[in-house]
DOGUDO-888086 format. One line per 5 residues: for each residue x negated, y, z negated of C-alpha. Coordinates in steps of 0.1 Angstrom, whole numbers. Layout:
X Y Z; ...
This chain:
707 788 922; 717 801 955; 677 810 961; 669 773 958; 699 762 980
687 788 1007; 649 778 1003; 662 739 1010; 682 749 1041; 652 768 1056
629 736 1052; 658 714 1070; 662 738 1097; 624 741 1105; 616 727 1138
588 702 1141; 555 712 1157; 550 700 1192; 522 677 1198; 491 692 1215
487 679 1249; 450 672 1245; 456 650 1217; 472 615 1220; 493 594 1198
475 578 1171; 478 538 1173; 471 525 1138; 467 488 1149; 432 479 1156
424 460 1191; 400 429 1195; 374 454 1210; 375 475 1179; 369 444 1157
340 434 1178; 325 469 1170; 321 461 1133; 285 455 1121; 272 423 1120
261 425 1083; 300 433 1075; 311 404 1092; 288 379 1076; 296 393 1041
333 388 1046; 327 353 1059; 304 345 1030; 333 350 1006; 351 322 1020
342 290 1002; 329 264 1026; 352 237 1011; 381 250 1031; 361 233 1062
377 200 1049; 410 210 1032; 442 227 1046; 464 250 1023; 500 245 1022
525 271 1035; 530 283 998; 494 283 992; 498 260 961; 485 228 974
453 219 994; 453 188 1015; 421 166 1024; 417 166 1062; 400 133 1058
419 112 1034; 452 133 1031; 451 136 993; 467 166 978; 454 189 951
468 219 933; 451 249 937; 452 287 930; 421 299 948; 398 280 923
379 253 946; 363 235 917; 385 204 918; 383 203 958; 344 202 958
344 176 932; 370 156 952; 345 159 984; 314 149 959; 331 119 947
349 105 976; 333 120 1005; 295 128 998; 285 128 1035; 310 159 1039
295 178 1011; 293 215 1016; 260 231 1027; 239 234 994; 224 267 1005
259 285 1000; 261 308 968; 289 285 955; 268 255 956; 239 271 941
258 283 910; 273 246 908; 240 232 910; 225 255 885; 255 249 861
250 211 864; 212 214 858; 219 236 827; 244 210 814; 221 182 820
194 201 801; 219 206 771; 229 169 771; 192 159 772; 184 183 743
215 168 723; 205 131 731; 169 138 717; 184 156 685; 208 127 680
179 103 684; 159 119 656; 190 117 634; 191 79 640; 154 78 636
141 42 630; 127 37 595; 88 30 591; 77 -3 591; 67 -20 560
32 -24 572; 28 9 589; 1 33 578; 22 62 572; 48 43 548
15 30 531; 2 64 524; 36 78 510; 41 47 488; 4 53 475
12 90 470; 44 81 451; 28 57 427; 2 80 419; 26 109 411
44 85 386; 10 74 370; -4 110 367; 27 127 357; 42 98 333
73 96 351; 98 67 347; 99 41 374; 136 45 380; 130 81 394
132 63 428; 170 57 420; 178 95 410; 202 110 434; 183 142 436
150 127 442; 165 104 469; 179 134 489; 145 153 483; 124 125 498
150 122 529; 145 157 536; 108 158 537; 108 124 559; 141 109 569
122 79 581; 107 69 547; 128 48 525; 120 47 488; 109 17 472
130 -1 446; 118 5 409; 111 -30 407; 89 -30 438; 72 3 425
65 -12 391; 54 -49 399; 37 -45 431; 26 -7 440; 18 2 403
-1 -30 399; -21 -26 430; -31 11 420; -42 -5 385; -64 -30 401
-79 -5 425; -85 23 397; -98 -4 374; -123 -17 399; -135 19 404
-140 25 368; -157 -7 362; -184 2 387; -189 34 369; -192 16 334
-220 -2 350; -240 31 354; -232 42 318; -252 33 289; -231 48 260
-193 50 252; -172 63 226; -137 49 218; -106 65 204; -78 42 194
-46 45 174; -19 20 162; 19 26 169; 49 7 166; 79 7 191
114 9 187; 118 -29 193; 93 -31 161; 64 -43 183; 29 -34 175
8 -17 202; -30 -6 202; -41 22 227; -76 26 235; -92 55 253
-129 56 266; -152 88 265; -185 88 284; -209 110 305; -212 103 340
-232 125 367; -237 151 339; -198 154 334; -178 142 304; -152 117 315
-122 104 298; -103 73 309; -74 54 292; -84 15 289; -53 -1 278
-22 -2 258; -17 -35 246; 3 -55 218; -17 -68 191; -22 -104 191
0 -109 164; 27 -82 168; 39 -82 135; 6 -82 114; -12 -48 109
-40 -62 91; -77 -54 98; -89 -85 114; -57 -86 138; -67 -50 148
-104 -60 153; -96 -89 173; -72 -73 197; -99 -42 203; -127 -65 208
-108 -84 236; -102 -51 253; -138 -40 251; -150 -72 261; -126 -71 293
-143 -39 303; -178 -51 297; -185 -22 274; -185 -40 238; -223 -38 237
-223 0 250; -197 12 224; -215 34 199; -185 51 179; -148 44 173
-127 74 164; -96 64 143; -75 80 117; -81 75 80; -62 44 74
-79 18 55; -71 -12 79; -86 9 108; -119 16 90; -120 -21 79
-116 -31 115; -147 -10 125; -164 -27 99; -157 -61 111; -168 -52 146
-198 -35 131; -194 -3 152; -197 30 136; -165 48 126; -159 84 128
-126 97 112; -104 121 133; -108 155 122; -74 167 131; -59 138 109
-83 146 82; -70 182 82; -35 170 81; -43 150 52; -57 180 33
-26 200 40; -3 176 29; -21 170 -6; -22 207 -10; 15 210 -6
19 183 -32; 1 203 -60; 21 215 -89; 29 255 -90; 13 255 -123
-19 244 -108; -16 269 -78; -10 298 -105; -43 288 -123; -65 289 -91
-45 317 -73; -61 346 -91; -96 335 -85; -91 328 -50; -76 366 -47
-108 379 -63
């Protein structure tokens, strides 16, 4: 302890070193002549850090407010000059700071990028609010035709255009396209497609010499009788098949051979192929066989239907008869 006290006493008693006669006292305050000695680039860099906005504003003593020297309006500021610059642009455009300064360049760049973003957003919103195709436009006509052909080829119901999933699917494909109603699809679009296709098929039949027909009779759930007729022919060395009609019988409740023959005759005459029909394929029903005889057109029984009748007859045979013929069949 005494050693530390003695050491402290020696430090306090040490006399200061006298200044050298060759050295002058240092004056830490810089003079105006010394400021002038600063390089010009350093002066410019210091000046460039001060915003040119302060040419037109004066700070308050507490440096919390800035007063416009032209109109006297005051703004709060903490060093940021954006609001001050905005005041000059809106109220004193002739006093707008030099656009070549770094600050102005940054603001111009920001405003340009902001305007670009707003333009992009406006274009995107325009597409979202895209105007629907006009009813007579080529684009809508092409899509309507493609929709009608899909319904016909894939045997789709007309109310597919009312299904929620199909509506969303079509909107994603083309937001400007509006699906037709099922009534318009059935009565207008499908009717037009039928007329166009019928006209093309009629031209083909003019070039064909022989046509074969398959037909069948069936009854709907409403107890209405229909006759479906399909044609088969060779055109340009290729086998073609075309459905001609599905029509109600002239007398929907009468399945007699005469009624069937009259209905089939009308269909063949409508297509101008009655005299070109060389064969009619039907099932083995007696009414169908007699109808072909009335029309004086050769009938050819359906092979698949004949096989079906044979199998059914075999299944109705008694077990005793099967036991008689089974040993001989095994041999």
